[in-house]
C-alpha positions in Angstrom: 7.9 63.6 12.0 9.8 61.9 9.2 11.6 59.7 11.8 8.4 58.9 13.6 6.7 57.9 10.3 9.6 55.7 9.4 9.6 54.1 12.8 5.8 53.5 12.6 6.2 51.9 9.1 9.1 49.8 10.3 7.0 48.6 13.3 4.0 47.7 11.0 6.2 45.8 8.6 7.9 44.0 11.5 4.5 42.9 12.9 3.5 41.6 9.4 6.8 39.7 9.1 6.2 38.0 12.5 2.6 37.3 11.9 2.7 34.9 9.0 4.2 31.4 8.5 3.0 31.1 4.8 4.3 32.9 1.8 1.2 34.2 0.1 -0.5 35.8 3.1 2.8 37.4 4.0 3.3 39.0 0.5 -0.3 40.0 0.2 -0.3 41.9 3.5 3.0 43.6 2.6 1.4 44.7 -0.6 -1.6 46.1 1.2 0.5 47.9 3.8 2.8 49.5 1.1 -0.3 50.7 -0.8 -1.7 52.2 2.3 1.6 53.8 3.3 2.5 55.1 -0.2 -1.0 56.0 -1.5 0.0 54.7 -4.9 -2.4 53.0 -7.2 -0.5 49.8 -7.9 1.9 47.7 -5.8 3.4 44.3 -6.7 5.8 41.8 -5.4 8.1 40.1 -7.8 9.9 37.0 -6.4 12.9 35.4 -8.1 12.4 31.6 -8.6 15.0 28.9 -9.2 14.5 29.1 -13.0 15.4 32.8 -13.1 11.9 34.1 -13.6 10.7 37.1 -11.6 6.9 37.0 -11.9 4.4 39.0 -9.9 3.5 36.7 -7.0 1.2 39.2 -5.2 -0.1 42.5 -6.6 -2.9 45.1 -6.5 -3.9 47.9 -8.8 -2.2 46.6 -12.0 -4.5 45.7 -14.9 -4.7 42.2 -16.2 -3.1 43.4 -19.5 -0.2 44.9 -17.7 0.2 41.8 -15.5 0.2 39.5 -18.6 2.8 41.7 -20.3 5.2 42.1 -17.4 4.9 39.0 -15.2 6.8 36.6 -17.5 10.1 38.5 -17.1 13.2 36.4 -16.6 16.8 37.3 -15.8 18.0 34.8 -18.5 16.5 36.6 -21.4 15.6 40.2 -20.9 17.1 43.7 -20.6 14.6 45.7 -18.5 15.1 47.9 -15.5 13.4 45.3 -13.3 15.9 42.6 -14.4 18.9 44.9 -14.0 17.9 45.9 -10.5 17.5 42.2 -9.5 20.9 41.4 -11.0 22.3 44.5 -9.2 23.8 45.8 -12.5 23.2 49.4 -11.6 25.2 52.6 -11.8 25.0 54.0 -8.3 26.2 57.4 -9.5 23.0 58.0 -11.5 20.5 60.2 -9.7 17.6 57.8 -10.1 19.4 55.1 -8.0 19.8 54.9 -4.3 22.8 53.7 -2.4 21.3 50.2 -2.1 20.3 49.9 -5.8 16.6 51.0 -5.8 15.3 52.7 -9.0 12.8 55.5 -8.8 11.4 58.2 -11.1 8.5 60.6 -10.6 8.0 61.7 -14.2 8.5 58.8 -16.6 7.5 60.8 -19.7 10.1 63.5 -19.1 12.6 60.8 -18.0 12.1 58.9 -21.3 12.3 62.0 -23.5 15.2 63.9 -21.9 17.3 61.6 -19.7 20.6 60.4 -21.1 20.2 57.4 -18.9 17.7 55.9 -21.5 20.6 55.6 -23.9 22.6 53.7 -21.2 20.0 50.9 -21.1 17.5 52.0 -18.3 14.2 51.9 -20.1 10.9 52.2 -18.2 8.7 52.6 -21.3 6.4 49.7 -20.5 5.2 51.4 -17.3 4.9 54.7 -19.1 2.9 53.1 -21.9 0.3 52.2 -19.3 0.3 55.7 -18.0 2.4 55.3 -14.9 4.4 58.5 -14.2 5.7 57.6 -10.8 7.7 54.4 -10.5 9.9 52.7 -7.9 11.7 49.3 -8.0 13.1 48.3 -4.6 15.2 45.2 -4.4 14.1 42.6 -1.7 17.5 41.9 -0.1 18.9 39.2 2.1 22.6 39.9 2.8 24.2 40.2 -0.7 21.4 38.3 -2.4 18.4 39.8 -4.1 15.2 37.7 -3.7 12.9 39.9 -5.8 11.4 43.4 -6.2 8.9 45.7 -4.7 7.2 47.3 -7.7 5.3 50.6 -6.9 3.6 52.6 -9.6 1.1 55.5 -10.0 -0.3 57.6 -12.8 0.3 60.8 -10.8 3.6 62.6 -10.6 5.8 62.8 -7.5 4.2 59.8 -5.7 7.4 58.1 -4.9 9.7 60.6 -3.1 13.1 59.5 -1.8 11.8 59.5 1.7 9.2 56.8 0.7 11.8 54.8 -1.2 14.0 54.7 1.9 11.1 53.5 4.1 10.4 50.8 1.5 14.0 49.8 1.4 13.8 49.1 5.2 10.6 47.2 4.6 12.3 45.2 1.9 15.1 44.1 4.3 12.5 42.9 6.8 10.6 41.2 4.0 13.8 39.4 2.9 14.3 38.1 6.4 10.7 37.1 6.6 10.8 35.3 3.2 13.9 33.4 4.4 12.1 32.4 7.6 8.9 31.4 5.8 10.8 29.4 3.2 12.7 27.6 6.0 9.4 26.9 7.8 7.8 25.7 4.5 10.7 23.4 3.9 10.4 22.1 7.4 6.7 21.5 7.0 7.3 19.9 3.7 10.0 17.7 5.3 7.6 16.9 8.1 4.8 16.1 5.7 7.2 13.8 3.7 8.3 12.1 6.9 4.7 11.8 8.1 3.6 10.4 4.8 6.5 7.9 5.0 5.5 7.0 8.5 1.9 6.7 7.4 2.9 4.6 4.4 5.2 2.4 6.6 2.4 2.1 9.2 0.0 1.1 6.5 2.4 -1.4 5.2 3.0 -2.8 8.7 -0.7 -2.9 9.3 -1.2 -4.8 6.1 1.6 -7.1 6.9 0.2 -7.6 10.4 -3.2 -8.4 9.0 -1.7 -10.8 6.6 0.3 -12.4 9.5 -2.9 -12.6 11.6 -4.7 -14.2 8.6 -1.8 -16.7 8.1 -1.8 -17.5 11.8 -5.5 -18.0 11.8 -5.2 -20.3 8.7 -2.4 -22.2 10.4 -4.4 -22.6 13.6 -7.3 -23.7 11.6 -5.1 -26.1 9.7 -3.6 -27.4 12.9 -7.1 -27.8 14.4 -8.2 -29.7 11.3 -5.0 -31.8 11.5 -5.6 -32.5 15.2 -9.2 -33.4 14.4 -8.1 -35.7 11.6 -5.5 -37.3 13.9 -8.2 -37.8 16.6 -10.5 -39.3 14.0 -7.8 -41.5 12.6 -6.8 -42.5 16.1 -10.4 -43.3 16.9 -10.8 -45.2 13.6 -7.5 -47.1 14.3 -8.7 -47.9 17.8 -12.1 -49.1 16.4 -10.3 -51.1 13.7 -7.9 -52.7 16.3 -10.9 -53.4 18.6 -12.8 -55.0 15.7 -9.7 -57.0 14.7 -9.1 -58.1 18.3 -12.7 -59.1 18.7 -12.6 -61.1 15.5 -9.4 -62.8 16.5 -10.9 -63.6 19.9 -14.0 -65.0 18.2 -12.0 -67.2 15.8 -9.7 -68.4 18.6 -12.7 -69.3 20.7 -14.4 -71.1 17.9 -11.2 -73.0 17.1 -10.7 -73.9 20.7 -14.2 -74.6 21.7 -15.3 -76.1 18.4 -12.7 -77.7 16.2 -10.2 -78.3 19.1 -12.7 -80.1 21.3 -14.1 -82.0 18.3 -10.6 -83.2 17.4 -10.0 -84.2 21.1 -13.2 -86.1 21.1 -12.2 -87.9 17.9 -8.8 -88.8 19.3 -10.4 -90.2 22.6 -13.0 -92.1 20.6 -10.3 -93.7 18.4 -8.3 -94.6 21.4 -11.3 -96.2 23.1 -12.1 -98.1 19.9 -8.5 -99.3 19.7 -8.6 -100.6 23.3 -11.9 -102.4 22.7 -10.6 -104.0 19.4 -7.1 -104.8 20.6 -8.0 -108.5 21.0 -10.6 -108.9 18.3 -9.3 -107.3 15.1 -6.5 -108.1 12.8 -3.1 -106.4 13.1 -3.7 -104.5 9.8 -6.9 -102.9 10.9 -5.5 -102.1 14.3 -2.5 -100.3 12.8 -4.7 -98.3 10.4 -6.6 -97.0 13.4 -3.5 -96.5 15.5 -2.0 -94.3 12.7 -4.9 -91.9 13.2 -4.0 -91.1 16.8 -0.7 -89.2 16.2 -2.2 -87.5 13.2 -5.1 -86.4 15.2 -2.8 -85.2 18.0 -0.7 -83.3 15.5 -3.8 -81.6 14.2 -4.9 -80.8 17.8 -1.5 -79.2 18.5 -1.7 -77.2 15.2 -5.1 -75.9 16.2 -3.8 -74.9 19.6 -0.9 -73.1 18.0 -3.2 -71.2 15.7 -5.4 -70.2 18.7 -2.3 -69.2 20.7 -1.1 -67.0 17.8 -4.5 -65.4 17.2 -5.0 -64.5 20.9 -2.9 -66.0 23.7 -5.0 -66.8 26.7 -2.3 -65.2 28.9 -3.2 -61.8 27.3 -6.6 -61.8 28.8 -5.5 -63.4 32.1 -2.3 -61.6 33.0 -2.1 -58.6 30.6 0.2 -57.3 28.0 3.5 -57.2 30.0 3.3 -60.9 31.0 2.3 -61.8 27.5 5.4 -60.0 26.1 7.7 -61.8 28.6 6.1 -65.1 27.6 6.4 -64.4 23.9 10.1 -63.4 24.3 10.8 -66.6 26.2 9.0 -68.7 23.6 11.0 -66.9 20.8 14.3 -67.4 22.6 13.6 -71.1 23.1 13.1 -71.6 19.4 15.7 -69.2 18.1 18.6 -69.8 20.5 21.1 -67.9 18.3 19.2 -64.6 18.6 19.6 -62.5 21.8 16.3 -60.9 22.9 16.2 -57.6 24.9 12.9 -56.6 26.4 
């Protein structure tokens, strides 16, 4: 029956160990199962942290006053039974210790009044002051390391026999392995969360950068569109300006050719006709005065023709731009013989 009870308890604790992936639910269900198995009034789990404190992480049955007095224990500044069990500073030859370092008594009043062990530094007066006669402190072990304590207490006597302590020692081994697994899973989840947060942060940064890039591209496209529009408007304006200038040149050239040029030609012809009619009837002085007007008039006519040609050569309208350029190069070459023209 004892073996069957031990096997059933081991199976129950194993199921609890495999059922949880978070620390608090694991410890709370262990506390509840130990209380159900032992029938004791109070059960608590002390877990050693990185700072050396061994507070109650999960408990049931202890008063708030007891919790406030006992929870702040630390292995760095204290000399209680709980601390010495965690530090494994025990005398295995004493009858209230098991072979794995668990401490248990079933009459704390008699133990404190008559046991020579009290003089050796194994007090349990705090629990006795709160009326707990039965007391057990089972180390939660993982290999050679102690991760914490299972604290069992009851106001009645003989509530923590050696048989129960041994069952709880097996449970403490399973709990130690479960704590290691849960801590590893919590660290893995934490690492995953950190990684996910970094990925999210990086994704957000990339999204922000992408939005900024899209905005800059849109601004650049808009600027390029505005620039193209401005270029088109400038090109149109330049075309209109050139057309207006060309039309004005054409008008002036036409007026010079058709107006002043023809008037000068008519004057020259009139003077020549007058000279022919006066050749035999006028004096030489008057004849020479009129004769001097003819070359001057011809020079003026030539100058007007040159101005008309420079404003708008007639070949431009008759034969086009290429013929005009060829003609202009020939004209330039004939005047400036020392300059070689390439067209």
